[in-house]
C-alpha positions in Angstrom: 51.3 -23.6 13.3 48.6 -21.1 14.5 46.0 -22.1 17.0 42.5 -21.3 15.9 39.6 -21.0 18.4 36.7 -23.3 17.6 33.5 -21.3 16.9 30.5 -23.7 16.8 28.0 -21.0 15.8 30.3 -20.0 12.9 30.4 -23.6 11.8 26.6 -23.8 11.9 26.3 -20.6 9.9 28.8 -21.8 7.3 26.9 -25.1 7.0 23.6 -23.3 6.6 25.0 -21.1 3.9 26.3 -24.2 2.0 23.0 -25.9 2.3 21.1 -22.9 1.1 23.4 -22.6 -1.9 22.9 -26.3 -2.6 19.1 -26.1 -2.6 19.0 -22.7 -4.3 17.4 -20.7 -1.5 18.5 -17.8 0.6 17.4 -17.3 4.2 16.7 -13.6 3.5 15.2 -13.7 0.0 12.1 -15.5 -1.1 10.3 -15.1 -4.4 6.6 -14.5 -4.6 4.3 -16.1 -7.1 4.0 -12.7 -9.0 7.7 -12.6 -9.6 8.3 -10.2 -6.8 11.0 -11.2 -4.5 14.2 -10.2 -2.7 12.7 -9.2 0.6 9.5 -8.6 2.5 8.9 -5.9 5.1 8.2 -6.9 8.7 4.5 -6.4 9.6 2.6 -6.0 12.9 -1.1 -6.7 13.0 -3.1 -5.3 16.0 -6.8 -5.6 16.8 -8.8 -3.1 18.9 -12.5 -3.0 19.5 -13.1 -0.8 16.5 -10.4 -1.7 13.9 -7.5 -3.7 12.8 -4.2 -1.8 12.5 -1.3 -3.0 10.3 2.2 -1.5 10.5 4.9 -2.3 8.0 8.5 -1.2 8.3 9.6 0.5 5.1 12.7 2.5 5.7 14.2 4.2 2.7 11.1 3.6 0.7 9.3 6.6 -0.8 5.6 7.1 -0.4 5.2 7.1 -4.2 6.9 3.7 -4.4 4.2 1.9 -2.2 0.8 0.7 -3.4 -1.9 -0.7 -1.2 -5.1 -2.4 -2.3 -7.8 -4.7 -1.0 -9.6 -7.2 -3.2 -11.6 -10.4 -2.5 -10.7 -10.3 1.2 -6.9 -9.9 0.6 -4.9 -6.8 1.6 -1.9 -6.3 -0.7 1.0 -4.0 0.1 3.6 -3.8 -2.6 6.4 -1.5 -3.6 10.1 -1.2 -4.2 13.2 -0.1 -2.2 15.8 1.2 -4.7 19.5 0.6 -4.2 22.0 3.4 -4.1 24.3 3.6 -7.0 28.0 3.6 -6.4 29.3 7.0 -7.2 32.8 8.5 -7.6 34.4 9.1 -4.2 31.9 6.8 -2.6 32.8 3.2 -1.9 30.6 0.6 -0.1 32.5 -1.8 2.2 29.4 -3.8 3.1 25.9 -3.9 1.9 23.5 -6.0 4.1 20.2 -4.3 3.5 18.0 -6.0 0.9 16.7 -4.0 -2.1 14.2 -4.6 -4.8 10.5 -5.1 -5.2 8.4 -6.6 -2.4 4.8 -7.7 -1.9 2.9 -8.7 1.3 -0.5 -10.2 1.2 -2.7 -10.5 4.3 -6.1 -12.1 4.5 -8.6 -9.6 5.8 -11.2 -10.7 8.4 -14.8 -10.8 7.1 -15.9 -8.1 9.6 -13.8 -5.3 8.0 -15.6 -2.4 6.3 -13.5 -2.4 3.1 -14.9 0.9 1.9 -13.4 2.7 5.0 -9.8 1.4 4.7 -7.2 4.2 5.2 -3.5 4.2 5.0 -0.7 6.7 5.8 3.1 6.7 5.7 5.2 8.4 8.3 8.9 8.0 9.4 9.4 4.8 7.5 6.4 3.1 8.9 3.4 2.3 6.6 0.1 2.2 8.6 -3.1 0.7 7.3 -6.3 1.0 9.3 -9.1 -1.5 8.6 -12.3 -0.4 10.5 -14.7 -3.1 11.6 -18.2 -2.9 10.1 -21.0 -1.6 12.4 -22.9 -4.9 12.2 -19.8 -6.9 13.4 -19.3 -4.8 16.6 -20.3 -6.6 19.8 -23.6 -5.6 21.3 -25.3 -6.6 24.5 -28.7 -8.3 24.5 -31.0 -8.1 27.4 -32.3 -11.4 28.6 -35.8 -11.5 30.1 -36.5 -13.9 32.9 -40.0 -15.4 33.0 
């Protein structure tokens, strides 16, 4: 008889996997209402005095495979990460990265100048800049004392 060391975290992970299988959901994958699913890129949203900056991690995604749009106060970033095909002489031992179509929708604040939105793609990071409109910028008002 072999002795086996008890791993409580391994037991929790196995139980979580069984529950996810039972209820038909995956901790990594989630489907969107548009039929997109599989994965969603991590997104950072930052605010400065003049703009909102959004960064999305999109490694191994080509610029041509990403679309961005803004409509009715919602910014939509969608695209696809394509999976490598197994070729002769190449064998995968483990595939953990998620592939397929994705979509991220973010509500845009009302003070954004939607006509000036700009996006760029560099080193696997997709950057969207949403400048604030001129009338939304803070201004100081002089108060007169009588």
